[in-house]
N, C-alpha and C positions, 0 to 999 in steps of 0.2 A: 712164538719164536722170540728169542732173546738176542739182542745185538750188543756185543761188548766193544768198547772203544776207549779212547783216551781224550782228555780235554787238554788243550795246549794253551799256555799262558805266556804272553810276551812280557817284557819288562814293564811297559806302561800298565798292563793289566795287573801285574804283580803289585805295583804301587797303588793302583785304584782299590785293590782288595785289602790293603793294610800291610803290604810287605815292608813298608818303611816305618812301621809302628814299633818303637823300641820297647814300650811297656808290654805290648802283646808278645813280642819276642822273648822278653825276660820271663813272662809268665809261662810261655812254652818251655823254656829251658828249665825252670824250677820243676815243672810237672814231669819233664823227661827224666831228670835226675832222680826223682822219687820213684818213677817207674823202673828205671835201671836198677836201683837198689832193691826193688821188690821182685826182680827177675822178669819184669814185663817189658824190657827193651834190651836189645843186644846189637852189637856191631862187630864187623870183621875188620882186620887190618887192611889198610888201603893196598890196592894192587897198583904197582908203579910200572909204567911202560915207557922206557926211554925212546925218544924219537931220534935215533942215532945217525940218520942220514946227514951228510955234510950240509945239504941245502935246507934241512928242516930240523935243526936242533930243538931240544926242549923235552918235556915230559907230559905224559897223559896219566891221569889218576882215576881209578875206579874205587868208590867208597860205599859199600853196602851196609844197610842197617835195617832193623825193624823196631817199631815202637807201638805198644798196645795202648790201652786206655782210650781216651777221646780221639787219639790220632788214627788208630786202626790202619797202620801203614807199614809196608815193607818197600824199600826202594834203593835206588842207586844214584849217587851223585857222580857225575862224569865231568871232569875238568881237564883242560889242556893249558899248559903254561909254556910260553914261548919267549924267546929273547925279545928285546924292544923292537916294535914294528914301525912301519911308516907312520907319519903323523896322521892321526885320525883313526888308526886301527888299534884295537886293544891287543895286549900281549897275553891275555888269558880269556878263556871261554868256559862257561859252566852251565850245565843243565842237570835237572833232577827228575828221574823217572820214578813214579810212585804207583804201586798196586795196593789194593786192599789186602789184608792179611789172609783172606781166603783165596787169594790169587787173582781176583777180578782186576783188570786194568783200570787205572784211575786217571793218570794225567802226566804231562810233561811240562816242566816249569823252567823258564829261564832264570838262572840262579846267581848271576854275578852280583847283583845288588843284594839279593837275599843273603848270600854268604857274608858280605860285608856287614849287614845289619845284625846277623846272629853273632858275628865276632864282636861287634861293638856292644851288643847286649850282654855277652859274657864279661866284657870289660866293665860295663856298668855294674854288674853284680859284684865283681871284684872290688871296684871302687866303693860300693856301698858297704860291703862287709869286711874288707881286708885293709882299708886305709887306717894307719895307726894314729891319725889325727884329723882335724878338720880340713876340708878341701876348699881352699880359696884361690890357690895359684897352681896351675897345671901347665905342663909342657907337652906338646905333641910333635913328634919327629916324623917327617915324611910329608909327601905332597900328593900321593895317589889316592885311589878310591878308599882305602882303609883310613887314611888320615882324614879325608873329607867326612866320611861316615862317623868317625869318632868325634870330630868337632861338632857335628850335628847332635850326636848323642849327649855330649857335654852340655850343649845349649838347652836340650829338651829335658834332661833328667836331673841336672844338678844346678838349681837356681842360686845356690850359695857361692858358686865360683865367681870370682871377681876379675881374674886376669888369666888369659891363656897365651902362652908363648909358643910360636910355631917356628920350626927350623927345617930346612932341607938343603942338601948339598948344592942344588941349583936354585938359588933364590927366586928366579923368574917364574919357576913352577908354582909359586905360592901366590901369584897375582890374583887368582880367583878368590882366595880367602879374604883379601883386603877389600874386595869389591862388594862383599856381603855384609849385612847388618847382623851383629851378634849381641846377645844379652850381657856379654862381658867385654872387658877391654882386650883387644887382640893385638899382640905385638909380634912382629917378625924379627927374630934374633939374627944378628950378623954372624954368629958362630955357635957351635955346639955347646961350648962352655957357658956362654951367655944364656942359652936356652935352658940349661939345667940349673942355673943359679936360683936358689931360694924357692924352689917349687915343692909342693906337697905331694904331687904325683907326676910321674914321667911315663908317657904313653909312646912306646916305640912302634911305629907303623911304617917301617921302611922295608926295602928289598935288600938290605945289606947282606953281603956274603961273608964279610969279616966283621968282627965285633966293633961297634962304635963306642961302646961305653966300658970304661975300666972302673977301678976302685973309687975314683972320684965321684961316680954316680951314686954311691951308697951314702945315705945321710939319715940321721935320726929323724923319725917322724915322716919318712918318705916311703911311698909305694911306687915301685917300678913295674910296669906291665910290659912284657915282651910279647908283641903281637906278630912281629916279623920272624924271620928264620934264624938269624945268627947275629943278634945285635948286642948282646951282653957277654963280656969276657968271663972266663972261668974264675979269675982272681976276684972279680966283683961279686959273682954269685957266692963264692966262699965267704964273703964278708957280711952278707945279709943275715940279720937275726932270724928271719923266717923265710923259708922257700915254699911256695905253693904251686900247684898245677891244677888244670881243669880235671885231668885224669892221669893216673900213672898206669899206662897200658902197655901192651906188647909193642906198640909203635916206638917205644923208647929204644928198641934195639936197632931201628933203622932211620928214625927221623933225624933231619939235619938241624933241628932246634938246638940252641946252645946248651940247655940243661941236659938233654939226652946225649949229645956229643960228650959232655962232661962226665956223665954216668958211664958211658962206654970206655972212656979214658981212665976209669978207676978213680975219679976225683969227686964223685958224688954218690953216696950210698942212700938207698931208699929210706933207711932209718932216720935220715936227717930231714925228710919231708915233713913239713908241719901240718898240711891239710890239703884236701882237694876242694874243687868247687862245690861238690855235694856237701862236704863238711861246713862250708861257709854258709850256704843257703839254709841248711838245717840248724844252724846255730851251734854246731859242735865245736867251733873254733873261733876265737876272736883275737886280734892282734894286741900285743902289749902296747899301751900308749907310749909314743915316743920311740918305738922300735923302728927298724928298717925292714921292709918287706919286699920280696920279689915274687911276681906271679908270672908263670910261663903258660901262655895260652896256645895250646896245640890246635884246637878247632875240631870238634867232634861231629862226625857225620850223623850221629843220632839227632843232633839239632837241625841239620839240613833237612832230613826226612820229615821231621815233625813240623817245621815251619812250612814246608811245601804242602804237606797234608792239610794243614789249617787253611791255607789259601785255596786249595782245590775244593775243600768242603764248602767254602764261601762261594767259589766260582760255580759249583754245581747248583747251589741254592739260588743264586742270582742269575744263573745262565750267562755267565761271562766266559769268554774265550771260545776258540774254535774246537768243535768236537769232531773227532775222526773215528769212524767205525773201523774195527779190526776183524771181528769174527761174529758170525751169526750162528746161534745154537738153537736146536729144537727144544721144546718144552717150556716150563714155567721159568720166570725170573728167579735167579738164585736168592 
């Protein structure tokens, strides 16, 4: 008899298994991009479900993908995004369900932190390969989980950074950052203009629904990473010497990301795209020193499935997490 089931990992277990390891996440992303280009990984556009009831606004997203190679995974990331909640309650929830590619159930992973880590890992690859000059001064906009994770990524992956300026519309929300020890000087900016002044890279990690940055954000030798939804205005994007994306996919037709809104408005043609993340990690494109570069990070569900599969493989080997049987089959193990 064969019993099939799923292994469930909570956030603490995700962390214990290396879910916060930026180097491992970057290696996963590089491998997934190679598999994608070889036809050994695919994803479908996200399914968006509006939560339209007056007492429960927000959206639910289903993001399926499969990844071959060492990951051997097909899965679905399921996330809910809600308006700001009561103090102590998150406004988003994320889990990832993974099967083996032959269909056998594999596991269910709490993915809120894992999503932030894979996003920061993509940013780390962009900083490594697309920065048009040395990185010594960086600004991070925002105070939520993405901003926190990006600060940790900068501290762990870029020892040459000397100063990081942080800014948020609500300064009190940054108190946590000033209470921690960092390997660089940390400065809380009084205003957005001050935060952007003299930096080599600008990491936008906010929930802004309207652009925060205009043409003044474009500067020679500067890389601007848009991690949030709609932080960079069309006029600014038009001025950058090079525009990059993680992937130019069908989601450009529906996504609220600034660049894709701009494309649908007829103000950005695909021919102007300089490179994708795959081009960067493969060495097919490098920035001109002293140029201005913009990178739009959409966030690919391919990476979510791969990272979750790596953790589940480790969990199976180390017998971490709760295992729930689902179905008993007669005969030999598959």
